[in-house]
mmCIF file as Biopython writes it, N, C-alpha, C and O atoms, coordinates in Angstrom:
data_model
#
loop_
_atom_site.group_PDB
_atom_site.id
_atom_site.type_symbol
_atom_site.label_atom_id
_atom_site.label_alt_id
_atom_site.label_comp_id
_atom_site.label_asym_id
_atom_site.label_entity_id
_atom_site.label_seq_id
_atom_site.pdbx_PDB_ins_code
_atom_site.Cartn_x
_atom_site.Cartn_y
_atom_site.Cartn_z
_atom_site.occupancy
_atom_site.B_iso_or_equiv
_atom_site.auth_seq_id
_atom_site.auth_asym_id
_atom_site.pdbx_PDB_model_num
ATOM 1   N N  . MET A ? 1  ? 133.147 95.902  -59.897 1.0 0.0 1  A 1 
ATOM 2   C CA . MET A ? 1  ? 134.444 95.900  -60.506 1.0 0.0 1  A 1 
ATOM 3   C C  . MET A ? 1  ? 135.395 95.216  -59.533 1.0 0.0 1  A 1 
ATOM 4   O O  . MET A ? 1  ? 135.350 95.447  -58.325 1.0 0.0 1  A 1 
ATOM 5   N N  . SER A ? 2  ? 136.248 94.377  -60.081 1.0 0.0 2  A 1 
ATOM 6   C CA . SER A ? 2  ? 137.228 93.667  -59.279 1.0 0.0 2  A 1 
ATOM 7   C C  . SER A ? 2  ? 138.541 93.593  -60.043 1.0 0.0 2  A 1 
ATOM 8   O O  . SER A ? 2  ? 138.565 93.302  -61.239 1.0 0.0 2  A 1 
ATOM 9   N N  . TYR A ? 3  ? 139.622 93.859  -59.341 1.0 0.0 3  A 1 
ATOM 10  C CA . TYR A ? 3  ? 140.949 93.739  -59.932 1.0 0.0 3  A 1 
ATOM 11  C C  . TYR A ? 3  ? 141.787 92.922  -58.974 1.0 0.0 3  A 1 
ATOM 12  O O  . TYR A ? 3  ? 141.994 93.321  -57.828 1.0 0.0 3  A 1 
ATOM 13  N N  . GLY A ? 4  ? 142.267 91.785  -59.433 1.0 0.0 4  A 1 
ATOM 14  C CA . GLY A ? 4  ? 143.067 90.938  -58.556 1.0 0.0 4  A 1 
ATOM 15  C C  . GLY A ? 4  ? 143.541 89.694  -59.279 1.0 0.0 4  A 1 
ATOM 16  O O  . GLY A ? 4  ? 143.403 89.563  -60.495 1.0 0.0 4  A 1 
ATOM 17  N N  . THR A ? 5  ? 144.099 88.791  -58.504 1.0 0.0 5  A 1 
ATOM 18  C CA . THR A ? 5  ? 144.598 87.547  -59.081 1.0 0.0 5  A 1 
ATOM 19  C C  . THR A ? 5  ? 143.438 86.613  -59.376 1.0 0.0 5  A 1 
ATOM 20  O O  . THR A ? 5  ? 142.383 86.688  -58.746 1.0 0.0 5  A 1 
ATOM 21  N N  . SER A ? 6  ? 143.648 85.743  -60.330 1.0 0.0 6  A 1 
ATOM 22  C CA . SER A ? 6  ? 142.596 84.796  -60.673 1.0 0.0 6  A 1 
ATOM 23  C C  . SER A ? 6  ? 142.550 83.673  -59.652 1.0 0.0 6  A 1 
ATOM 24  O O  . SER A ? 6  ? 143.562 83.336  -59.039 1.0 0.0 6  A 1 
ATOM 25  N N  . LEU A ? 7  ? 141.375 83.101  -59.476 1.0 0.0 7  A 1 
ATOM 26  C CA . LEU A ? 7  ? 141.203 81.991  -58.557 1.0 0.0 7  A 1 
ATOM 27  C C  . LEU A ? 7  ? 142.057 80.806  -58.982 1.0 0.0 7  A 1 
ATOM 28  O O  . LEU A ? 7  ? 142.640 80.122  -58.140 1.0 0.0 7  A 1 
ATOM 29  N N  . GLU A ? 8  ? 142.132 80.565  -60.285 1.0 0.0 8  A 1 
ATOM 30  C CA . GLU A ? 8  ? 142.933 79.447  -60.793 1.0 0.0 8  A 1 
ATOM 31  C C  . GLU A ? 8  ? 144.396 79.574  -60.399 1.0 0.0 8  A 1 
ATOM 32  O O  . GLU A ? 8  ? 145.009 78.597  -59.970 1.0 0.0 8  A 1 
ATOM 33  N N  . SER A ? 9  ? 144.955 80.756  -60.538 1.0 0.0 9  A 1 
ATOM 34  C CA . SER A ? 9  ? 146.373 80.926  -60.211 1.0 0.0 9  A 1 
ATOM 35  C C  . SER A ? 9  ? 146.607 80.786  -58.708 1.0 0.0 9  A 1 
ATOM 36  O O  . SER A ? 9  ? 147.642 80.267  -58.290 1.0 0.0 9  A 1 
ATOM 37  N N  . ARG A ? 10 ? 145.654 81.246  -57.891 1.0 0.0 10 A 1 
ATOM 38  C CA . ARG A ? 10 ? 145.803 81.088  -56.441 1.0 0.0 10 A 1 
ATOM 39  C C  . ARG A ? 10 ? 145.757 79.625  -56.046 1.0 0.0 10 A 1 
ATOM 40  O O  . ARG A ? 10 ? 146.550 79.181  -55.216 1.0 0.0 10 A 1 
ATOM 41  N N  . ILE A ? 11 ? 144.834 78.868  -56.633 1.0 0.0 11 A 1 
ATOM 42  C CA . ILE A ? 11 ? 144.725 77.443  -56.327 1.0 0.0 11 A 1 
ATOM 43  C C  . ILE A ? 11 ? 145.998 76.718  -56.758 1.0 0.0 11 A 1 
ATOM 44  O O  . ILE A ? 11 ? 146.488 75.839  -56.050 1.0 0.0 11 A 1 
ATOM 45  N N  . GLN A ? 12 ? 146.519 77.084  -57.900 1.0 0.0 12 A 1 
ATOM 46  C CA . GLN A ? 12 ? 147.747 76.460  -58.405 1.0 0.0 12 A 1 
ATOM 47  C C  . GLN A ? 12 ? 148.916 76.719  -57.455 1.0 0.0 12 A 1 
ATOM 48  O O  . GLN A ? 12 ? 149.708 75.819  -57.177 1.0 0.0 12 A 1 
ATOM 49  N N  . ARG A ? 13 ? 149.020 77.958  -56.959 1.0 0.0 13 A 1 
ATOM 50  C CA . ARG A ? 13 ? 150.097 78.288  -56.028 1.0 0.0 13 A 1 
ATOM 51  C C  . ARG A ? 13 ? 149.948 77.540  -54.703 1.0 0.0 13 A 1 
ATOM 52  O O  . ARG A ? 13 ? 150.936 77.070  -54.139 1.0 0.0 13 A 1 
ATOM 53  N N  . ILE A ? 14 ? 148.714 77.431  -54.207 1.0 0.0 14 A 1 
ATOM 54  C CA . ILE A ? 14 ? 148.456 76.701  -52.965 1.0 0.0 14 A 1 
ATOM 55  C C  . ILE A ? 14 ? 148.839 75.235  -53.127 1.0 0.0 14 A 1 
ATOM 56  O O  . ILE A ? 14 ? 149.464 74.649  -52.244 1.0 0.0 14 A 1 
ATOM 57  N N  . ALA A ? 15 ? 148.459 74.644  -54.262 1.0 0.0 15 A 1 
ATOM 58  C CA . ALA A ? 15 ? 148.806 73.243  -54.517 1.0 0.0 15 A 1 
ATOM 59  C C  . ALA A ? 15 ? 150.322 73.052  -54.553 1.0 0.0 15 A 1 
ATOM 60  O O  . ALA A ? 15 ? 150.830 72.037  -54.078 1.0 0.0 15 A 1 
ATOM 61  N N  . ASP A ? 16 ? 151.037 74.014  -55.108 1.0 0.0 16 A 1 
ATOM 62  C CA . ASP A ? 16 ? 152.495 73.942  -55.152 1.0 0.0 16 A 1 
ATOM 63  C C  . ASP A ? 16 ? 153.080 73.960  -53.737 1.0 0.0 16 A 1 
ATOM 64  O O  . ASP A ? 16 ? 153.981 73.181  -53.425 1.0 0.0 16 A 1 
ATOM 65  N N  . TYR A ? 17 ? 152.563 74.857  -52.877 1.0 0.0 17 A 1 
ATOM 66  C CA . TYR A ? 17 ? 153.027 74.912  -51.493 1.0 0.0 17 A 1 
ATOM 67  C C  . TYR A ? 17 ? 152.758 73.592  -50.772 1.0 0.0 17 A 1 
ATOM 68  O O  . TYR A ? 17 ? 153.632 73.074  -50.076 1.0 0.0 17 A 1 
ATOM 69  N N  . ILE A ? 18 ? 151.568 73.056  -50.936 1.0 0.0 18 A 1 
ATOM 70  C CA . ILE A ? 18 ? 151.210 71.791  -50.286 1.0 0.0 18 A 1 
ATOM 71  C C  . ILE A ? 18 ? 152.129 70.678  -50.764 1.0 0.0 18 A 1 
ATOM 72  O O  . ILE A ? 18 ? 152.599 69.868  -49.965 1.0 0.0 18 A 1 
ATOM 73  N N  . GLY A ? 19 ? 152.384 70.638  -52.065 1.0 0.0 19 A 1 
ATOM 74  C CA . GLY A ? 19 ? 153.286 69.627  -52.615 1.0 0.0 19 A 1 
ATOM 75  C C  . GLY A ? 19 ? 154.675 69.712  -52.008 1.0 0.0 19 A 1 
ATOM 76  O O  . GLY A ? 19 ? 155.278 68.690  -51.679 1.0 0.0 19 A 1 
ATOM 77  N N  . ARG A ? 20 ? 155.182 70.919  -51.860 1.0 0.0 20 A 1 
ATOM 78  C CA . ARG A ? 20 ? 156.521 71.104  -51.275 1.0 0.0 20 A 1 
ATOM 79  C C  . ARG A ? 20 ? 156.552 70.630  -49.822 1.0 0.0 20 A 1 
ATOM 80  O O  . ARG A ? 20 ? 157.502 69.975  -49.392 1.0 0.0 20 A 1 
ATOM 81  N N  . ILE A ? 21 ? 155.498 70.968  -49.072 1.0 0.0 21 A 1 
ATOM 82  C CA . ILE A ? 21 ? 155.436 70.575  -47.663 1.0 0.0 21 A 1 
ATOM 83  C C  . ILE A ? 21 ? 155.334 69.055  -47.541 1.0 0.0 21 A 1 
ATOM 84  O O  . ILE A ? 21 ? 155.990 68.457  -46.688 1.0 0.0 21 A 1 
ATOM 85  N N  . LEU A ? 22 ? 154.522 68.432  -48.383 1.0 0.0 22 A 1 
ATOM 86  C CA . LEU A ? 22 ? 154.388 66.975  -48.337 1.0 0.0 22 A 1 
ATOM 87  C C  . LEU A ? 22 ? 155.683 66.260  -48.725 1.0 0.0 22 A 1 
ATOM 88  O O  . LEU A ? 22 ? 155.909 65.117  -48.330 1.0 0.0 22 A 1 
ATOM 89  N N  . LYS A ? 23 ? 156.519 66.933  -49.493 1.0 0.0 23 A 1 
ATOM 90  C CA . LYS A ? 23 ? 157.814 66.352  -49.874 1.0 0.0 23 A 1 
ATOM 91  C C  . LYS A ? 23 ? 158.886 66.624  -48.826 1.0 0.0 23 A 1 
ATOM 92  O O  . LYS A ? 23 ? 160.042 66.244  -49.011 1.0 0.0 23 A 1 
ATOM 93  N N  . GLY A ? 24 ? 158.515 67.279  -47.726 1.0 0.0 24 A 1 
ATOM 94  C CA . GLY A ? 24 ? 159.442 67.456  -46.621 1.0 0.0 24 A 1 
ATOM 95  C C  . GLY A ? 24 ? 159.965 68.860  -46.395 1.0 0.0 24 A 1 
ATOM 96  O O  . GLY A ? 24 ? 160.740 69.078  -45.463 1.0 0.0 24 A 1 
ATOM 97  N N  . ALA A ? 25 ? 159.570 69.814  -47.211 1.0 0.0 25 A 1 
ATOM 98  C CA . ALA A ? 25 ? 160.052 71.191  -47.016 1.0 0.0 25 A 1 
ATOM 99  C C  . ALA A ? 25 ? 159.416 71.790  -45.760 1.0 0.0 25 A 1 
ATOM 100 O O  . ALA A ? 25 ? 158.258 71.520  -45.442 1.0 0.0 25 A 1 
ATOM 101 N N  . SER A ? 26 ? 160.189 72.594  -45.068 1.0 0.0 26 A 1 
ATOM 102 C CA . SER A ? 26 ? 159.679 73.292  -43.895 1.0 0.0 26 A 1 
ATOM 103 C C  . SER A ? 26 ? 158.867 74.505  -44.366 1.0 0.0 26 A 1 
ATOM 104 O O  . SER A ? 26 ? 159.366 75.304  -45.160 1.0 0.0 26 A 1 
ATOM 105 N N  . PRO A ? 27 ? 157.628 74.654  -43.890 1.0 0.0 27 A 1 
ATOM 106 C CA . PRO A ? 27 ? 156.800 75.797  -44.334 1.0 0.0 27 A 1 
ATOM 107 C C  . PRO A ? 27 ? 157.473 77.149  -44.128 1.0 0.0 27 A 1 
ATOM 108 O O  . PRO A ? 27 ? 157.269 78.070  -44.918 1.0 0.0 27 A 1 
ATOM 109 N N  . GLY A ? 28 ? 158.269 77.273  -43.078 1.0 0.0 28 A 1 
ATOM 110 C CA . GLY A ? 28 ? 158.947 78.534  -42.801 1.0 0.0 28 A 1 
ATOM 111 C C  . GLY A ? 28 ? 160.074 78.855  -43.766 1.0 0.0 28 A 1 
ATOM 112 O O  . GLY A ? 28 ? 160.528 79.996  -43.843 1.0 0.0 28 A 1 
ATOM 113 N N  . GLU A ? 29 ? 160.523 77.849  -44.500 1.0 0.0 29 A 1 
ATOM 114 C CA . GLU A ? 29 ? 161.632 78.057  -45.429 1.0 0.0 29 A 1 
ATOM 115 C C  . GLU A ? 29 ? 161.183 78.201  -46.884 1.0 0.0 29 A 1 
ATOM 116 O O  . GLU A ? 29 ? 161.997 78.489  -47.761 1.0 0.0 29 A 1 
ATOM 117 N N  . ILE A ? 30 ? 159.898 78.003  -47.138 1.0 0.0 30 A 1 
ATOM 118 C CA . ILE A ? 30 ? 159.392 78.131  -48.507 1.0 0.0 30 A 1 
ATOM 119 C C  . ILE A ? 30 ? 159.205 79.619  -48.806 1.0 0.0 30 A 1 
ATOM 120 O O  . ILE A ? 30 ? 158.508 80.308  -48.062 1.0 0.0 30 A 1 
ATOM 121 N N  . PRO A ? 31 ? 159.814 80.124  -49.877 1.0 0.0 31 A 1 
ATOM 122 C CA . PRO A ? 31 ? 159.654 81.547  -50.199 1.0 0.0 31 A 1 
ATOM 123 C C  . PRO A ? 31 ? 158.208 81.876  -50.584 1.0 0.0 31 A 1 
ATOM 124 O O  . PRO A ? 31 ? 157.497 81.050  -51.157 1.0 0.0 31 A 1 
ATOM 125 N N  . ILE A ? 32 ? 157.805 83.068  -50.264 1.0 0.0 32 A 1 
ATOM 126 C CA . ILE A ? 32 ? 156.455 83.527  -50.605 1.0 0.0 32 A 1 
ATOM 127 C C  . ILE A ? 32 ? 156.485 84.063  -52.026 1.0 0.0 32 A 1 
ATOM 128 O O  . ILE A ? 32 ? 157.241 84.984  -52.336 1.0 0.0 32 A 1 
ATOM 129 N N  . ASP A ? 33 ? 155.662 83.486  -52.886 1.0 0.0 33 A 1 
ATOM 130 C CA . ASP A ? 33 ? 155.573 83.946  -54.277 1.0 0.0 33 A 1 
ATOM 131 C C  . ASP A ? 33 ? 154.544 85.059  -54.380 1.0 0.0 33 A 1 
ATOM 132 O O  . ASP A ? 33 ? 153.432 84.949  -53.861 1.0 0.0 33 A 1 
ATOM 133 N N  . MET A ? 34 ? 154.923 86.111  -55.044 1.0 0.0 34 A 1 
ATOM 134 C CA . MET A ? 34 ? 153.990 87.205  -55.291 1.0 0.0 34 A 1 
ATOM 135 C C  . MET A ? 34 ? 153.238 86.923  -56.576 1.0 0.0 34 A 1 
ATOM 136 O O  . MET A ? 34 ? 153.815 86.387  -57.523 1.0 0.0 34 A 1 
ATOM 137 N N  . PRO A ? 35 ? 151.966 87.271  -56.630 1.0 0.0 35 A 1 
ATOM 138 C CA . PRO A ? 35 ? 151.204 87.050  -57.860 1.0 0.0 35 A 1 
ATOM 139 C C  . PRO A ? 35 ? 151.781 87.852  -59.020 1.0 0.0 35 A 1 
ATOM 140 O O  . PRO A ? 35 ? 152.292 88.958  -58.841 1.0 0.0 35 A 1 
ATOM 141 N N  . THR A ? 36 ? 151.687 87.271  -60.207 1.0 0.0 36 A 1 
ATOM 142 C CA . THR A ? 36 ? 152.204 87.958  -61.391 1.0 0.0 36 A 1 
ATOM 143 C C  . THR A ? 36 ? 151.110 88.202  -62.425 1.0 0.0 36 A 1 
ATOM 144 O O  . THR A ? 36 ? 151.290 89.007  -63.339 1.0 0.0 36 A 1 
ATOM 145 N N  . LYS A ? 37 ? 149.993 87.523  -62.290 1.0 0.0 37 A 1 
ATOM 146 C CA . LYS A ? 37 ? 148.910 87.679  -63.251 1.0 0.0 37 A 1 
ATOM 147 C C  . LYS A ? 37 ? 147.680 88.250  -62.536 1.0 0.0 37 A 1 
ATOM 148 O O  . LYS A ? 37 ? 147.191 87.684  -61.558 1.0 0.0 37 A 1 
ATOM 149 N N  . PHE A ? 38 ? 147.201 89.371  -63.042 1.0 0.0 38 A 1 
ATOM 150 C CA . PHE A ? 38 ? 146.036 90.028  -62.463 1.0 0.0 38 A 1 
ATOM 151 C C  . PHE A ? 38 ? 144.960 90.171  -63.535 1.0 0.0 38 A 1 
ATOM 152 O O  . PHE A ? 38 ? 145.264 90.215  -64.727 1.0 0.0 38 A 1 
ATOM 153 N N  . GLY A ? 39 ? 143.731 90.242  -63.116 1.0 0.0 39 A 1 
ATOM 154 C CA . GLY A ? 39 ? 142.641 90.384  -64.065 1.0 0.0 39 A 1 
ATOM 155 C C  . GLY A ? 39 ? 141.634 91.422  -63.595 1.0 0.0 39 A 1 
ATOM 156 O O  . GLY A ? 39 ? 141.441 91.617  -62.395 1.0 0.0 39 A 1 
ATOM 157 N N  . LEU A ? 40 ? 140.996 92.084  -64.552 1.0 0.0 40 A 1 
ATOM 158 C CA . LEU A ? 40 ? 139.974 93.076  -64.270 1.0 0.0 40 A 1 
ATOM 159 C C  . LEU A ? 40 ? 138.624 92.513  -64.694 1.0 0.0 40 A 1 
ATOM 160 O O  . LEU A ? 40 ? 138.440 92.129  -65.849 1.0 0.0 40 A 1 
ATOM 161 N N  . THR A ? 41 ? 137.680 92.464  -63.755 1.0 0.0 41 A 1 
ATOM 162 C CA . THR A ? 41 ? 136.330 91.991  -64.037 1.0 0.0 41 A 1 
ATOM 163 C C  . THR A ? 41 ? 135.356 93.136  -63.778 1.0 0.0 41 A 1 
ATOM 164 O O  . THR A ? 41 ? 135.410 93.788  -62.736 1.0 0.0 41 A 1 
ATOM 165 N N  . LEU A ? 42 ? 134.470 93.369  -64.736 1.0 0.0 42 A 1 
ATOM 166 C CA . LEU A ? 42 ? 133.459 94.412  -64.597 1.0 0.0 42 A 1 
ATOM 167 C C  . LEU A ? 42 ? 132.074 93.784  -64.659 1.0 0.0 42 A 1 
ATOM 168 O O  . LEU A ? 42 ? 131.809 92.940  -65.514 1.0 0.0 42 A 1 
ATOM 169 N N  . ASN A ? 43 ? 131.191 94.197  -63.752 1.0 0.0 43 A 1 
ATOM 170 C CA . ASN A ? 43 ? 129.827 93.699  -63.735 1.0 0.0 43 A 1 
ATOM 171 C C  . ASN A ? 43 ? 128.912 94.828  -64.213 1.0 0.0 43 A 1 
ATOM 172 O O  . ASN A ? 43 ? 128.573 95.731  -63.447 1.0 0.0 43 A 1 
ATOM 173 N N  . LEU A ? 44 ? 128.519 94.766  -65.485 1.0 0.0 44 A 1 
ATOM 174 C CA . LEU A ? 44 ? 127.688 95.826  -66.061 1.0 0.0 44 A 1 
ATOM 175 C C  . LEU A ? 44 ? 126.284 95.840  -65.490 1.0 0.0 44 A 1 
ATOM 176 O O  . LEU A ? 44 ? 125.689 96.905  -65.328 1.0 0.0 44 A 1 
ATOM 177 N N  . ALA A ? 45 ? 125.746 94.664  -65.183 1.0 0.0 45 A 1 
ATOM 178 C CA . ALA A ? 45 ? 124.382 94.603  -64.633 1.0 0.0 45 A 1 
ATOM 179 C C  . ALA A ? 45 ? 124.301 95.350  -63.306 1.0 0.0 45 A 1 
ATOM 180 O O  . ALA A ? 45 ? 123.364 96.113  -63.075 1.0 0.0 45 A 1 
ATOM 181 N N  . THR A ? 46 ? 125.266 95.133  -62.450 1.0 0.0 46 A 1 
ATOM 182 C CA . THR A ? 46 ? 125.271 95.827  -61.163 1.0 0.0 46 A 1 
ATOM 183 C C  . THR A ? 46 ? 125.542 97.316  -61.346 1.0 0.0 46 A 1 
ATOM 184 O O  . THR A ? 46 ? 124.924 98.148  -60.681 1.0 0.0 46 A 1 
ATOM 185 N N  . ALA A ? 47 ? 126.458 97.652  -62.239 1.0 0.0 47 A 1 
ATOM 186 C CA . ALA A ? 47 ? 126.755 99.068  -62.498 1.0 0.0 47 A 1 
ATOM 187 C C  . ALA A ? 47 ? 125.505 99.806  -62.964 1.0 0.0 47 A 1 
ATOM 188 O O  . ALA A ? 47 ? 125.217 100.908 -62.499 1.0 0.0 47 A 1 
ATOM 189 N N  . ARG A ? 48 ? 124.769 99.195  -63.881 1.0 0.0 48 A 1 
ATOM 190 C CA . ARG A ? 48 ? 123.521 99.821  -64.362 1.0 0.0 48 A 1 
ATOM 191 C C  . ARG A ? 48 ? 122.500 99.951  -63.238 1.0 0.0 48 A 1 
ATOM 192 O O  . ARG A ? 48 ? 121.817 100.968 -63.125 1.0 0.0 48 A 1 
ATOM 193 N N  . ALA A ? 49 ? 122.400 98.910  -62.404 1.0 0.0 49 A 1 
ATOM 194 C CA . ALA A ? 49 ? 121.413 98.913  -61.317 1.0 0.0 49 A 1 
ATOM 195 C C  . ALA A ? 49 ? 121.654 100.040 -60.321 1.0 0.0 49 A 1 
ATOM 196 O O  . ALA A ? 49 ? 120.705 100.561 -59.734 1.0 0.0 49 A 1 
ATOM 197 N N  . ILE A ? 50 ? 122.918 100.423 -60.125 1.0 0.0 50 A 1 
ATOM 198 C CA . ILE A ? 50 ? 123.206 101.498 -59.174 1.0 0.0 50 A 1 
ATOM 199 C C  . ILE A ? 50 ? 123.523 102.828 -59.856 1.0 0.0 50 A 1 
ATOM 200 O O  . ILE A ? 50 ? 123.944 103.791 -59.213 1.0 0.0 50 A 1 
ATOM 201 N N  . GLY A ? 51 ? 123.310 102.857 -61.174 1.0 0.0 51 A 1 
ATOM 202 C CA . GLY A ? 51 ? 123.423 104.114 -61.907 1.0 0.0 51 A 1 
ATOM 203 C C  . GLY A ? 51 ? 124.829 104.543 -62.285 1.0 0.0 51 A 1 
ATOM 204 O O  . GLY A ? 51 ? 125.085 105.735 -62.454 1.0 0.0 51 A 1 
ATOM 205 N N  . ILE A ? 52 ? 125.744 103.592 -62.420 1.0 0.0 52 A 1 
ATOM 206 C CA . ILE A ? 52 ? 127.119 103.918 -62.798 1.0 0.0 52 A 1 
ATOM 207 C C  . ILE A ? 52 ? 127.332 103.587 -64.272 1.0 0.0 52 A 1 
ATOM 208 O O  . ILE A ? 52 ? 126.967 102.508 -64.739 1.0 0.0 52 A 1 
ATOM 209 N N  . THR A ? 53 ? 127.926 104.532 -64.994 1.0 0.0 53 A 1 
ATOM 210 C CA . THR A ? 53 ? 128.280 104.293 -66.389 1.0 0.0 53 A 1 
ATOM 211 C C  . THR A ? 53 ? 129.772 103.995 -66.460 1.0 0.0 53 A 1 
ATOM 212 O O  . THR A ? 53 ? 130.597 104.782 -65.995 1.0 0.0 53 A 1 
ATOM 213 N N  . ILE A ? 54 ? 130.105 102.861 -67.041 1.0 0.0 54 A 1 
ATOM 214 C CA . ILE A ? 54 ? 131.512 102.465 -67.161 1.0 0.0 54 A 1 
ATOM 215 C C  . ILE A ? 54 ? 132.012 102.919 -68.526 1.0 0.0 54 A 1 
ATOM 216 O O  . ILE A ? 54 ? 131.412 102.577 -69.545 1.0 0.0 54 A 1 
ATOM 217 N N  . PRO A ? 55 ? 133.099 103.680 -68.565 1.0 0.0 55 A 1 
ATOM 218 C CA . PRO A ? 55 ? 133.624 104.180 -69.840 1.0 0.0 55 A 1 
ATOM 219 C C  . PRO A ? 55 ? 134.059 103.047 -70.777 1.0 0.0 55 A 1 
ATOM 220 O O  . PRO A ? 55 ? 134.532 102.002 -70.329 1.0 0.0 55 A 1 
ATOM 221 N N  . GLN A ? 56 ? 133.894 103.269 -72.058 1.0 0.0 56 A 1 
ATOM 222 C CA . GLN A ? 56 ? 134.264 102.289 -73.069 1.0 0.0 56 A 1 
ATOM 223 C C  . GLN A ? 56 ? 135.740 101.903 -72.965 1.0 0.0 56 A 1 
ATOM 224 O O  . GLN A ? 56 ? 136.097 100.745 -73.180 1.0 0.0 56 A 1 
ATOM 225 N N  . SER A ? 57 ? 136.588 102.865 -72.639 1.0 0.0 57 A 1 
ATOM 226 C CA . SER A ? 57 ? 138.023 102.575 -72.527 1.0 0.0 57 A 1 
ATOM 227 C C  . SER A ? 57 ? 138.301 101.544 -71.430 1.0 0.0 57 A 1 
ATOM 228 O O  . SER A ? 57 ? 139.206 100.721 -71.565 1.0 0.0 57 A 1 
ATOM 229 N N  . LEU A ? 58 ? 137.528 101.589 -70.352 1.0 0.0 58 A 1 
ATOM 230 C CA . LEU A ? 58 ? 137.697 100.621 -69.277 1.0 0.0 58 A 1 
ATOM 231 C C  . LEU A ? 58 ? 137.130 99.257  -69.685 1.0 0.0 58 A 1 
ATOM 232 O O  . LEU A ? 58 ? 137.697 98.218  -69.345 1.0 0.0 58 A 1 
ATOM 233 N N  . LEU A ? 59 ? 136.019 99.266  -70.406 1.0 0.0 59 A 1 
ATOM 234 C CA . LEU A ? 59 ? 135.438 98.010  -70.899 1.0 0.0 59 A 1 
ATOM 235 C C  . LEU A ? 59 ? 136.402 97.277  -71.819 1.0 0.0 59 A 1 
ATOM 236 O O  . LEU A ? 59 ? 136.475 96.049  -71.789 1.0 0.0 59 A 1 
ATOM 237 N N  . LEU A ? 60 ? 137.135 98.015  -72.630 1.0 0.0 60 A 1 
ATOM 238 C CA . LEU A ? 60 ? 138.084 97.404  -73.554 1.0 0.0 60 A 1 
ATOM 239 C C  . LEU A ? 60 ? 139.279 96.780  -72.828 1.0 0.0 60 A 1 
ATOM 240 O O  . LEU A ? 60 ? 139.894 95.841  -73.334 1.0 0.0 60 A 1 
ATOM 241 N N  . ARG A ? 61 ? 139.603 97.298  -71.655 1.0 0.0 61 A 1 
ATOM 242 C CA . ARG A ? 61 ? 140.740 96.775  -70.888 1.0 0.0 61 A 1 
ATOM 243 C C  . ARG A ? 61 ? 140.365 95.581  -70.022 1.0 0.0 61 A 1 
ATOM 244 O O  . ARG A ? 61 ? 141.248 94.857  -69.560 1.0 0.0 61 A 1 
ATOM 245 N N  . ALA A ? 62 ? 139.079 95.362  -69.793 1.0 0.0 62 A 1 
ATOM 246 C CA . ALA A ? 62 ? 138.629 94.311  -68.893 1.0 0.0 62 A 1 
ATOM 247 C C  . ALA A ? 62 ? 138.929 92.918  -69.441 1.0 0.0 62 A 1 
ATOM 248 O O  . ALA A ? 62 ? 138.827 92.668  -70.643 1.0 0.0 62 A 1 
ATOM 249 N N  . ASP A ? 63 ? 139.302 92.020  -68.533 1.0 0.0 63 A 1 
ATOM 250 C CA . ASP A ? 63 ? 139.528 90.630  -68.895 1.0 0.0 63 A 1 
ATOM 251 C C  . ASP A ? 63 ? 138.198 89.867  -68.963 1.0 0.0 63 A 1 
ATOM 252 O O  . ASP A ? 63 ? 138.057 88.908  -69.722 1.0 0.0 63 A 1 
ATOM 253 N N  . GLU A ? 64 ? 137.236 90.307  -68.163 1.0 0.0 64 A 1 
ATOM 254 C CA . GLU A ? 64 ? 135.916 89.680  -68.152 1.0 0.0 64 A 1 
ATOM 255 C C  . GLU A ? 64 ? 134.863 90.751  -67.917 1.0 0.0 64 A 1 
ATOM 256 O O  . GLU A ? 64 ? 135.026 91.611  -67.051 1.0 0.0 64 A 1 
ATOM 257 N N  . VAL A ? 65 ? 133.783 90.698  -68.689 1.0 0.0 65 A 1 
ATOM 258 C CA . VAL A ? 65 ? 132.673 91.634  -68.512 1.0 0.0 65 A 1 
ATOM 259 C C  . VAL A ? 65 ? 131.418 90.797  -68.284 1.0 0.0 65 A 1 
ATOM 260 O O  . VAL A ? 65 ? 131.026 89.991  -69.129 1.0 0.0 65 A 1 
ATOM 261 N N  . ILE A ? 66 ? 130.800 91.006  -67.127 1.0 0.0 66 A 1 
ATOM 262 C CA . ILE A ? 66 ? 129.564 90.313  -66.790 1.0 0.0 66 A 1 
ATOM 263 C C  . ILE A ? 66 ? 128.414 91.205  -67.234 1.0 0.0 66 A 1 
ATOM 264 O O  . ILE A ? 66 ? 128.272 92.338  -66.774 1.0 0.0 66 A 1 
ATOM 265 N N  . ARG A ? 67 ? 127.602 90.676  -68.133 1.0 0.0 67 A 1 
ATOM 266 C CA . ARG A ? 67 ? 126.493 91.477  -68.658 1.0 0.0 67 A 1 
ATOM 267 C C  . ARG A ? 67 ? 125.261 91.100  -67.956 1.0 0.0 67 A 1 
ATOM 268 O O  . ARG A ? 67 ? 124.197 91.650  -68.238 1.0 0.0 67 A 1 
#
């Protein structure tokens, strides 16, 4: 199970920072953006392998389920 920001959004934010720096912004003056989009990923194969049952309510909330 993993809950966090998506890789795509992190890469997009990094590219934005790099773009600002290449345009002349000082890295120390660029505000730090906090993530706003989070995702829940559940790995059912691993859960089954270690004997964990994931409740249906949690499966319904997941953004991605690895079977």
